Backbone as a ProteinNet text record, in pm:
[ID]
protein_1_A
[PRIMARY]
MLIIPAIDIRSKRVVRLTQGDFNKETFYSADAVGVARRWQDMGAKLLHIVDLDGALAGEPKNIDIVEQIYSLINIPIQFGGGLRTERDVERVLSKGISRVIIGTRAYKDDEFVKRLIKAFGSNRIAVGIDAAGDIIVSKGWTESTGIGAIAAAKRMESLGVGMIIYTNVLKDGTLESPQIDLAKEMLDAVSIKVIISGGISSLQDIKDLKALKKPNLYGVITGKALYEQKLDLKEAIQIAEEKR
[TERTIARY]
1468.8	1403.3	1294.2	1172.6	1060.6	1048.2	1005.3	965.1	812.6	755.4	612.3	543.1	463	390.2	281.7	268.4	166.2	45	-72	-197.4	-272.3	-272.4	-341.3	-477.8	-581.7	-718.7	-785	-839	-916.7	-1034.6	-1153.2	-1276	-1284.1	-1247.3	-1254.2	-1150.1	-1058	-959.2	-818.8	-729.4	-588.1	-518.6	-461.4	-394	-262	-182.5	-65	-63.3	-20.1	-4.2	143.7	171.9	309.1	326.6	421.3	451.4	326.5	236.4	117	15.5	32.7	-56.1	-178.3	-295.5	-418.2	-455.8	-393.6	-415.7	-320.8	-228.4	-133.7	-150.8	-264.2	-302.6	-281.9	-225.5	-213.9	-298.1	-388.2	-477.5	-408.4	-421.2	-360.4	-458.2	-559.6	-650.3	-781.4	-889.2	-1018.4	-1040.1	-942.7	-954.7	-848.4	-875.8	-779.6	-752.7	-855.1	-837.3	-741.3	-758.3	-669	-525.7	-506.5	-371.9	-310.2	-387.8	-338	-298.1	-379.8	-347	-218.4	-199.7	-78.3	45.7	43.4	160.4	183.8	76.9	93.7	156.2	106.8	157.4	303.4	349.7	488.6	580.2	523.2	607.6	598.9	515	502.7	455.7	510.5	473.8	391.9	369.8	292.8	247.1	122.5	70.9	48.5	74	53.3	-61.3	-176.5	-295	-328.2	-345.6	-378.6	-512.1	-598.6	-729.7	-713.6	-691.2	-668.5	-793.5	-908.9	-1033.7	-1046.6	-1010.1	-1017	-920.6	-802	-702.8	-755.2	-827.9	-884.6	-1007	-1088.2	-1214.4	-1197.2	-1087.9	-1067.4	-1132.8	-1179.6	-1235.7	-1228	-1210.6	-1196.6	-1317	-1289.5	-1395.6	-1395.5	-1291.1	-1279.6	-1258.8	-1315.5	-1298.8	-1358.7	-1465.2	-1528	-1429.9	-1349.8	-1250.9	-1141.7	-1098.4	-995.1	-1046.2	-1171.8	-1231	-1228.2	-1261	-1258	-1117.7	-1019.5	-880.5	-842.3	-873.2	-837.4	-896.8	-1019.4	-1087.8	-1030.9	-953.2	-909	-757.6	-683	-538.4	-493.7	-369.9	-320	-202.5	-177.4	-66.7	-121.6	-46.6	-95.2	-112.3	-196.4	-222.3	-198.8	-127.9	-125	-202.1	-277.2	-374.6	-370.2	-376.6	-381.8	-468.5	-504.4	-584.7	-708.5	-700.3	-817.1	-847.1	-752.3	-776.2	-744	-846.1	-824.7	-908.3	-976.8	-1053	-1028.6	-1043.5	-1028.5	-1132.1	-1250.9	-1357.1	-1319.2	-1265	-1227.1	-1111.3	-1015.6	-904.7	-956.2	-1044.2	-1101.4	-1179.3	-1254.6	-1334.8	-1245	-1136.4	-1046.3	-976.6	-926.1	-856.1	-949.7	-1075.9	-1172.2	-1199.1	-1159.8	-1178.9	-1067.1	-969	-858.8	-730	-731.1	-610	-503.4	-381	-274.3	-223.8	-217.8	-159.9	-226	-254.1	-305.6	-197.7	-210.5	-115.4	-190.1	-148.7	-210.2	-111	-164.1	-76.1	-120.5	-212.2	-251.8	-272.9	-355.3	-388.6	-274.2	-188.6	-78.9	10.8	29.4	121	60.4	-70	-139.7	-188.2	-187.9	-255.9	-178.9	-85	-6.5	-95.7	-199.5	-286.1	-361	-395.2	-459.6	-367.8	-241.9	-144.4	-130.2	-119.5	-104.6	-224.9	-343.8	-466	-470.6	-431.5	-431.9	-334.6	-217.1	-116.6	-164.4	-224.3	-275.2	-386.3	-472.7	-587.8	-551.4	-457.7	-433.8	-291.7	-199.4	-61.5	24.3	150	240.2	263.6	247.5	272.3	163	47.5	-64	-86	-4.1	-15.3	116.8	112.2	228.6	193.7	293.6	272.7	340.2	263.3	317.1	380.6	507.7	578.6	603.8	516.4	521.6	582.1	700	774.7	814	797.8	851.6	975.2	1091.9	1213.6	1215.3	1229.2	1227.9	1097.2	998.8	875.5	760.7	689.4	578.2	459.7	398.1	273.5	161.9	38.3	-73.3	-197.8	-307.7	-437.4	-424	-375.3	-354.7	-243.7	-144.6	-26.6	-63.4	-175	-219.9	-182.6	-138.3	-107	26.8	104.7	228.7	198	260.5	238.3	338.1	451.2	557.1	638.9	611.4	678.9	793	909.4	1022.8	1006.4	1046.7	1027.7	1107.2	1232.7	1316.1	1262.8	1226.9	1171.9	1044.6	959.5	834.9	861.7	957.5	990.2	1037.8	1122.8	1172	1058.5	966.6	855.4	765.3	738.8	654.7	718.9	849.5	919.1	903	912.9	900.3	759.6	660.3	521.8	490.5	583.6	564	527.8	527.9	500.8	609.4	569.9	666.4	719.1	653.6	696.4	658.4	747.2	712.8	731.2	650.9	661.2	700.6	823.6	881.6	875.9	796.8	780.1	838.2	927.2	980.4	882.1	794.2	686.9	740	850.5	905.2	957.6	983.3	1030.6	919.2	810.8	705.9	642.3	639.9	578.8	660.7	785.4	868.6	961.2	983.7	1078.9	1221.2	1251.3	1381.6	1481	1447.7	1529.2	1515.7	1526.5	1512.1	1636.6	1622.9	1739.3	1795.7	1901.7	1957.6	2005.3	2056.7	2106.1	1993.5	1876.2	1763.1	1710.3	1709.8	1667.9	1760.6	1890.3	1988	1969.9	1944.6	1924.2	1805.4	1698.9	1581.2	1611	1678.4	1711.2	1805.4	1894.2	1986.8	1916.5	1807.7	1743.3	1662.6	1614.7	1529.4	1577.2	1531.6	1566.8	1448.2	1328	1210.9	1214.9	1125.4	1121.4	1082.1	1147.7	1120.2	1096.9	993	969.6	995.1	1075.6	1111.8	1026.9	978.9	895.1	927.5	906.8	925.9	1038.8	1007	1107	1179.2	1146.7	1218.3	1174.9	1268.8	1228.5	1323.5	1426.2	1520.3	1581.8	1642.6	1712.6	1829.6	1891.1	2002.2	1954.1	1833.7	1778.3	1765.8	1721.3	1708.7	1846.5	1944.1	2080.3	2137.3	2112.4	2167.6	2108.2	1979	1915.9	1961.2	1971	2017	2160.8	2241.5	2382.2	2400.1	2295.2	2302.9	2322.4	2280.7	2297	2236.9	2115.7	2045.3	1946.3	1964.8	1877	1731.9	1705.6	1566.9	1499.2	1569.3	1507	1420.6	1292.3	1198.3	1161.8	1150.3	1110.9	1106.9	1077.2	1061.7	932.2	866.2	742.3	773.4	718.6	734	600.3	571.6	442.3	453.4	476.1	475.7	575.5	691.6	793.3	742.6	660	601.8	498.2	411.1	304.5	357.8	468.5	529.8	630.9	645	736.8	881.5	916.1	1054.5	1129.7	1054.2	1111.3	1040.4	1117	1061.1	1050	928.5	906.2	983.1	982.7	1051.7	1201.5	1261.2	1404.2	1433.9	1348.1	1367	1360.3	1265.7	1252.3	1375.9	1424.6	1543.3	1663.5	1683	1794.4	1775.4	1653.8	1626.7	1648.1	1624	1632.1	1770	1859.2	1994.2	2065.4	2139.1	2213.5	2323.3	2338.3	2437.9	2578.3
-2338	-2458.3	-2418.8	-2463.5	-2431.1	-2533.2	-2485.7	-2573.8	-2575.6	-2692	-2702	-2781.5	-2715.2	-2787.5	-2877	-2996.5	-3091	-3082.9	-3085.4	-3094.1	-3215.3	-3322.5	-3444.8	-3447.8	-3466.2	-3458.6	-3595.7	-3636.4	-3760.8	-3738.6	-3765.7	-3744.7	-3601.5	-3507.7	-3363.1	-3314.6	-3401.2	-3365.4	-3367	-3291.2	-3292.2	-3404	-3497.4	-3611.5	-3635.2	-3724.8	-3776.8	-3927.8	-3995.3	-4140	-4174.2	-4290	-4339.5	-4441.2	-4413.9	-4500.1	-4530.2	-4432.1	-4446.9	-4546.3	-4592.4	-4693.4	-4624.7	-4654.5	-4591.1	-4637	-4741.1	-4785.6	-4719.7	-4638.5	-4567.9	-4417.8	-4370.4	-4230.1	-4150.3	-4030.8	-3936.5	-3814.8	-3781.2	-3665.8	-3538.9	-3430.7	-3304.6	-3189.6	-3183.3	-3069.6	-3099.8	-3041.8	-3048.9	-2924.2	-2835.3	-2707.8	-2697.8	-2757.4	-2754.9	-2613.9	-2530.1	-2391.3	-2318.4	-2338.7	-2275.2	-2320.5	-2448.7	-2501.6	-2435.5	-2424.9	-2361.7	-2217	-2146.7	-2006.9	-1998	-2091.6	-2089.8	-2105.9	-2202.6	-2222.3	-2102.1	-2041	-1920.3	-1808.6	-1789.4	-1682	-1703	-1829	-1857.8	-1850.4	-1816.2	-1790.2	-1888.4	-1991.3	-2087.9	-2018.7	-2062.5	-2005	-2101.9	-2222.4	-2325.2	-2427.1	-2475.6	-2580.6	-2708.5	-2820.8	-2952.1	-3018.8	-3030.9	-3086.9	-3221.9	-3321	-3455.5	-3498.4	-3544.8	-3597.7	-3748.5	-3789.9	-3930.8	-4015.2	-3960.6	-4031.1	-4052.1	-3948.9	-3958	-4059.6	-4067.8	-4164.3	-4306.8	-4335.4	-4468.7	-4491	-4386.3	-4400.2	-4393.7	-4332.3	-4317.7	-4195.2	-4105.4	-3977.2	-3880.7	-3751.1	-3654.9	-3655.1	-3645.1	-3646.4	-3522.9	-3442	-3327.3	-3195.1	-3185.6	-3062.9	-2942.6	-2962.5	-2850.7	-2785.5	-2866.2	-2810.9	-2737	-2794.3	-2729	-2594.7	-2589.3	-2462.6	-2359.3	-2400.5	-2308	-2253.9	-2343.3	-2300.7	-2201.9	-2236.6	-2150.7	-2010.7	-2003.9	-1874.3	-1785.3	-1843.1	-1767.3	-1750.7	-1803.7	-1783.3	-1721.3	-1677.6	-1605.3	-1673.5	-1798.9	-1871	-1989	-2037.8	-2147.3	-2278	-2363.4	-2496.2	-2599.7	-2706.4	-2823.3	-2934	-3011.3	-3103.3	-3239.5	-3343.5	-3479.4	-3567.9	-3682.8	-3778.7	-3819.5	-3930.2	-3982.8	-3921.7	-3849	-3784	-3882.7	-3950.9	-4056.7	-4038.3	-3924.5	-3894.8	-3750.8	-3724.3	-3587.1	-3494.5	-3547.3	-3466.2	-3418.7	-3509.6	-3471.3	-3372	-3392	-3297	-3158.6	-3153.9	-3025.1	-2960.4	-3041.8	-2988.3	-2926.6	-2993.5	-2941.6	-2814.4	-2816.5	-2698.7	-2579.1	-2605.2	-2495.8	-2425.5	-2489.9	-2430.7	-2333.5	-2319.4	-2226.7	-2293.6	-2427.1	-2499.6	-2477.7	-2453.1	-2422.1	-2544.1	-2658.1	-2778.9	-2901.9	-2999.9	-3126.6	-3233.1	-3333	-3443.7	-3571.4	-3634.8	-3761.5	-3874	-3993	-4104.5	-4232.4	-4301	-4437.4	-4454.6	-4371.6	-4392.3	-4353.2	-4263.5	-4215	-4328.7	-4430.1	-4538.9	-4639.7	-4633.3	-4731	-4673.7	-4540.8	-4479.3	-4355.7	-4376.1	-4264.2	-4160	-4205.1	-4111.1	-4020	-4072.5	-3991.2	-3876.1	-3907.6	-3804.9	-3701.7	-3748.1	-3656.2	-3564.2	-3619	-3537.2	-3429.5	-3464.4	-3366.3	-3252.8	-3288.7	-3186.2	-3096.1	-3155.3	-3076.3	-2983.1	-3030.6	-2951.5	-2842.6	-2872.4	-2781.2	-2726.4	-2782.9	-2736.3	-2814.9	-2830	-2912.1	-2853.6	-2722.4	-2660.4	-2690.8	-2736.2	-2761.2	-2910.1	-2993	-3136.5	-3191.3	-3246.9	-3314.7	-3462.1	-3546.2	-3688.6	-3726.6	-3790.7	-3837.2	-3974.4	-3983.3	-4111.2	-4151.4	-4236	-4280.9	-4420.3	-4432.2	-4557.4	-4616.6	-4747	-4824.7	-4895.8	-4849.4	-4892.4	-4827.3	-4907.8	-4852.9	-4882.4	-4940	-4980.8	-4887.7	-4839.8	-4748.5	-4822.4	-4756.8	-4806.5	-4708.9	-4758.8	-4675.6	-4703.7	-4637.1	-4651.8	-4627.1	-4506	-4471.5	-4550.9	-4590.6	-4665.1	-4805.3	-4857.2	-4988.2	-5100.5	-5067.4	-5170.6	-5142.1	-5247.5	-5234.4	-5242.5	-5154.9	-5154.7	-5242.9	-5273.6	-5346.9	-5260.5	-5129.7	-5036.2	-4966.7	-4959.8	-4892.5	-4741.1	-4677.5	-4532.8	-4452.7	-4489.1	-4414.5	-4429.7	-4551.7	-4574.6	-4494.9	-4489.2	-4413.8	-4264.5	-4213.7	-4071.7	-4034.9	-4117.6	-4091.3	-4096	-4190.8	-4200.2	-4077.8	-4032.6	-3914	-3792.1	-3780.7	-3668.7	-3676.9	-3797.2	-3813.8	-3781.7	-3793.6	-3763.3	-3614.6	-3537.5	-3393.9	-3341.8	-3430.1	-3386.8	-3290	-3182.5	-3080.8	-3094.9	-3180.5	-3194.7	-3332.1	-3389.2	-3509.3	-3481.9	-3550.8	-3542.3	-3680.9	-3692.1	-3821.3	-3840.9	-3938.4	-3967.7	-4103.8	-4105.2	-4230.3	-4276.8	-4367.6	-4410.6	-4471.6	-4541.6	-4607.4	-4508.2	-4385.3	-4281.7	-4186	-4184.4	-4084.9	-4101.8	-3992	-3993.6	-4059	-4092.6	-4162.4	-4069.5	-3948.9	-3854.1	-3909.4	-3993.6	-4060.8	-4001.9	-3894	-3829.5	-3903.3	-3830.4	-3892.3	-3971	-4054.4	-4122.7	-4034.1	-3963.6	-3864.5	-3929.1	-4051.4	-4117.5	-4145.3	-4185.2	-4209.2	-4079.2	-3974.3	-3843.4	-3797.6	-3814.2	-3774.9	-3856.5	-3986	-4071.4	-4023.4	-3985.5	-3935.9	-3803.3	-3713.8	-3582.8	-3595.3	-3693.3	-3717	-3777.7	-3849.7	-3927.5	-3843	-3726.9	-3641.8	-3497.4	-3418.2	-3275.7	-3189	-3247.4	-3170.6	-3144.8	-3057.2	-3021.4	-3141.6	-3150.9	-3259.8	-3200.7	-3249.4	-3221	-3349.9	-3340.3	-3456.6	-3460.1	-3578.3	-3594.9	-3728	-3730	-3854	-3846.8	-3825.3	-3828.7	-3698.2	-3593.1	-3465.9	-3407	-3405.4	-3377.1	-3288.6	-3235.3	-3150.1	-3047.3	-2947.1	-2846.4	-2910.1	-3011.8	-3080.3	-3149.6	-3204.7	-3266.9	-3164.8	-3045.8	-2938.4	-2904.6	-2891.9	-2859.1	-2967.8	-3093.8	-3205.6	-3209.7	-3185.4	-3185.6	-3065.1	-2951.9	-2832.4	-2850	-2921.8	-2942.8	-3025.9	-3094.6	-3169.7	-3077.1	-2951.7	-2848.4	-2891.7	-2942.7	-2985.7	-2876.7	-2819.5	-2710.3	-2751.4	-2881.5	-2925	-2963.2	-2943	-2965.5	-2844	-2856.7	-2744.6	-2718.8	-2825.4	-2806.5	-2937.8	-2927.5	-3045.2	-3030.9	-3143.4	-3146.2	-3199.8	-3134.1	-3182.6	-3170.7	-3267.5	-3268.5	-3295.9	-3421	-3460.2	-3381.2	-3352.3	-3276.8	-3139	-3078.3	-2948.6	-2962.9	-3062.1	-3080.3	-3123.2	-3196.1	-3241.9	-3141	-3027.8	-2920.3	-2966.8	-3059.3	-3102.8	-3014.1	-2944.2	-2858.8	-2724.6	-2618.2	-2482.8	-2435.8	-2407.5	-2372.7	-2246.6	-2145.6	-2021.1	-2044	-2120	-2148.5	-2231.3	-2328.7	-2413.5	-2330.8	-2239.8	-2154	-2065.3	-2012.8	-1927.5	-2002.2	-2126.1	-2206.9	-2237.9	-2272.1	-2308.1	-2190.9	-2070.8	-1952.6	-1887.4	-1931.6	-1875	-1902	-1804.7	-1822.5	-1926.6	-2009.5	-2116.4	-2059.5
5838.8	5889.9	5989.3	5963.3	6050.9	6164.4	6279.3	6388.6	6387.5	6363.5	6335.4	6445.8	6528.9	6633.1	6573.3	6631.2	6587.7	6679.2	6618	6692.9	6638.8	6717.1	6676.9	6744.5	6664.9	6716.8	6710.2	6823.3	6831	6924.9	6875.9	6954.3	7005.9	6917.9	6944.7	7044.6	7085	7186.6	7127.9	7189.3	7149.9	7226.2	7151.6	7212.5	7140.6	7195.5	7125.9	7144.2	7039	7045	7057.7	7113.9	7119.2	7008.1	6918.4	6803.9	6720.6	6715.3	6633.3	6685.7	6808.5	6865.1	6926.4	6870.8	6918.6	7059.5	7107.8	7245	7344	7291.8	7377.3	7356.6	7402	7381.9	7510.3	7494.1	7606	7574.8	7664.5	7647	7698	7620.8	7662.4	7676.6	7592.7	7601.3	7529.3	7582.3	7514.3	7428.9	7427.4	7356.8	7248.1	7132	7022.4	6972.9	6973.5	6929.2	7022.3	7151.2	7248.3	7232	7203.8	7180.9	7057.9	6950.9	6828.3	6853.5	6928	6960	7040.2	7133.6	7216.3	7130	7038.7	6953.7	6864	6814	6732.9	6815.8	6936.8	7022.7	7059.2	7056.9	7090.6	6968.7	6853.8	6737.5	6623	6635.5	6526	6398.9	6286	6156.3	6070.9	6124.6	6055.3	6158.2	6142.3	6229.1	6148.8	6213.4	6152.6	6227.9	6162.7	6227.5	6164.6	6250.6	6204.3	6263	6176.9	6215.1	6235.9	6359.1	6387.1	6360	6391.8	6361.1	6210.7	6136	5991	5934.3	5993.6	5945.8	5956.2	6063.7	6080.9	5992.7	5979	5905.6	5754.4	5710	5566.3	5507.8	5593.3	5551.5	5669.5	5643.1	5752.1	5845.7	5975.4	6076.1	6166	6157.9	6249	6175.5	6055.8	5977.5	6049.9	6126.1	6197	6293.5	6361.8	6454.9	6379	6267.1	6186.5	6133.9	6095.4	6050.1	6161.8	6283	6396.2	6417.3	6410.8	6428.4	6319.6	6195.3	6082	6096.9	6146.1	6155.7	6265.2	6356.4	6472.7	6483.4	6387.3	6387.8	6256	6251.8	6133.9	6066.2	6100.7	6039	5958.8	5861.7	5777	5854	5796.7	5851.3	5742.4	5778	5690.5	5761.8	5684.4	5743.9	5677.7	5759.5	5707.7	5795	5738	5812	5734.7	5662.1	5592.5	5457.9	5401.3	5271.5	5159.3	5110.6	5012.1	4886.3	4875.7	4753.8	4712.6	4584.4	4534.8	4595.7	4617.1	4676.1	4816.3	4897.9	5033.4	5033.3	4942.4	4931.3	4894.2	4795.8	4753.4	4867.5	4941.1	5052.2	5159.2	5192.2	5294.6	5246.8	5124.6	5073.8	5061.1	5035.1	5022.2	5154.3	5265.4	5397.7	5433.2	5345.3	5370.4	5413.8	5424	5460.8	5353.1	5394.5	5299.3	5224.6	5294.9	5233.7	5294.3	5209.6	5259.8	5249.4	5334.6	5336.9	5302.6	5197.4	5159.2	5185.7	5208.7	5238.7	5173	5238.3	5199.1	5049.4	4989.5	4848	4756	4802.2	4716.8	4671.2	4757.2	4724.4	4627.8	4611.6	4527.9	4395.9	4383.3	4269	4221.1	4129.2	4076.2	4009.8	3941.4	3870.4	3966.8	4082.3	4186	4226.9	4248.5	4286.2	4175.1	4052.3	3938.3	3924.6	3944.2	3931.4	4038.4	4159.5	4267.6	4238.9	4191	4161	4047.9	3948.4	3836	3880.6	3969.8	4012.9	4113	4202.7	4314.3	4321.8	4245.9	4247.9	4344.4	4310.1	4392.7	4531.2	4547.4	4677.5	4779.1	4731.5	4823.4	4851.7	4789.2	4808.3	4860.9	4981.4	5037.9	5056	5049.6	5073.5	5204.3	5290.3	5416.7	5400.6	5432	5429.1	5573.3	5623.5	5762	5763.5	5819.6	5806.5	5940.8	5949.7	6062	6007.8	6048.4	5981.2	5844.3	5739.4	5604	5532	5601.2	5535.9	5575.4	5475.6	5498.7	5559.7	5658.1	5715.9	5680.2	5675.4	5630.3	5713	5673.4	5741.4	5891.4	5921.3	6062.5	6126.5	6044.3	6089.6	6138.4	6093.9	6139.8	6044.4	5922.2	5823.6	5756.1	5733.8	5658	5509.4	5431.5	5286.6	5212.5	5278	5209.9	5115.7	5115.2	5024.8	5099.4	5038.3	5098.4	5099.6	5209.4	5224.9	5121.8	5100.5	5005.8	4863.7	4827.3	4693.2	4672.7	4775.3	4765.1	4750.1	4825.5	4816.6	4676.5	4619.9	4484.3	4383.1	4402.3	4310	4319.8	4441.1	4459.2	4394.1	4408.1	4343	4192	4135.9	3991.3	3942.1	4031.6	3994.5	4003.1	4059.8	4068.6	4206.1	4306	4443	4487.6	4555.5	4594.8	4735.8	4816.6	4955.9	5008.4	5089.3	5162.9	5311.3	5390.9	5535.7	5584.7	5627.9	5663	5813.5	5855.4	5997.7	6031.5	6128	6182	6290	6252.5	6341.3	6470.6	6462.7	6581.2	6684.5	6640.2	6731.6	6773.8	6699.1	6721.6	6860	6934.2	7065.8	7174.4	7146.8	7245.1	7323.1	7271.5	7331.2	7332	7234.5	7231.6	7132.3	7067.7	6964.2	6830.7	6721.4	6589	6551.1	6449.7	6394	6283.3	6316.9	6226	6096	6105.8	5985.3	5886.2	5937.3	5848.8	5789.2	5870.6	5819.7	5707.6	5728.6	5627	5499.1	5514.1	5397.2	5314.5	5381.7	5310.3	5242.2	5312.1	5255.5	5136.4	5141.6	5030.7	4909	4934.5	4828.4	4731.6	4779.4	4695.9	4702.4	4606.8	4607.1	4647.4	4656.3	4697.1	4847.3	4893.6	5034.5	5120	5236.1	5329.4	5468.1	5534	5675.3	5752.2	5857.2	5937.5	6064.2	6099.2	6217.7	6285.5	6416.6	6491.1	6590.9	6717.7	6823.9	6852.1	6781.7	6802	6935.5	7030.9	7168.1	7246.9	7183.2	7256.6	7163.4	7224	7143.9	7069.9	7130.2	7063.2	6936.3	6940.1	6819.1	6706.8	6742.9	6643.6	6587.3	6674.1	6631.2	6541	6576.8	6499.1	6357.7	6348.4	6216.1	6134.2	6198.5	6128	6079.7	6158.3	6124	5997.4	5953.4	5828	5707.6	5724.8	5621.9	5487.8	5496.6	5376.6	5334.4	5215.1	5173	5155.9	5139.1	5122.3	5254.4	5367	5497.2	5529.8	5502.2	5515.6	5661	5738.6	5876.8	5952.1	6081.8	6166.4	6245	6264	6341.9	6480.8	6580.8	6717.6	6789.2	6873.1	6940.4	7087.8	7123.1	7263.9	7346.7	7288.3	7363	7403.3	7317.9	7352.6	7463.6	7449.2	7547	7683.2	7682.3	7808.1	7861.6	7791.2	7829.8	7837.1	7747.3	7732.6	7633.8	7552.1	7448.7	7451.2	7458.2	7457.1	7312.7	7268	7127.9	7087.5	7172.3	7138	7119.4	7208.4	7197.4	7073.7	7046.1	6928	6800.1	6793.1	6675.5	6660.4	6771.8	6766.8	6710.3	6755.2	6704.8	6556.4	6520	6380.3	6285.5	6335.1	6248.6	6248.4	6336.8	6339.5	6207.6	6161.9	6037.7	6055.5	5955.1	5961.5	5944.4
[MASK]
++++++++++++++++++++++++++++++++++++++++++++++++++++++++++++++++++++++++++++++++++++++++++++++++++++++++++++++++++++++++++++++++++++++++++++++++++++++++++++++++++++++++++++++++++++++++++++++++++++++++++++++++++++++++++++++++++++++++++++++++++++

């Protein structure tokens, strides 16, 4: 199980939102590259970068910063935020990004998902399932889709998607711990790889998720807890990597 630091970029700065609310932003750094280097130096094996401006605009807006990060670190990057066309997906992947995360359009266009998988492979395409309760929200978490999270995950698996990133929006940025029961329900629902996100803020949270003993639990994303120094990345990685 990987511990994956999140780097959310808005207006060229590293920030975190509370429950996805763009009006509840906390600023952490004007140096996204420096933040990425710090997480790499502390042992991270994968970075999760989100283009918040892109999520709102419907197209990537901070690719230049992601390129800078990619050129100066040695670990993979997964990237999401506003990727709603094949052209934008191809453009991002051509920059060396290991995996892209699509969301909004994936729920409306099965053929779009199939084309991406055919063109780039299932390992490079992940679908973000961002849910408030059991209902997926989209367009930078500003709109409800009316689509159930579990149903969407099963459908994505049937389309050939190799990974989903399941975020509990109501817990994201709150430092309140994840809802383990919802995480377990998602992990039980599919056999493909799942990354859990939203509220992961302590070593106990890491232990609780690991205790589920789900082979498809690929990793967990944590952000605010790292920036607020509530969670030590090195210790979290050590716990995650301990043999069960």
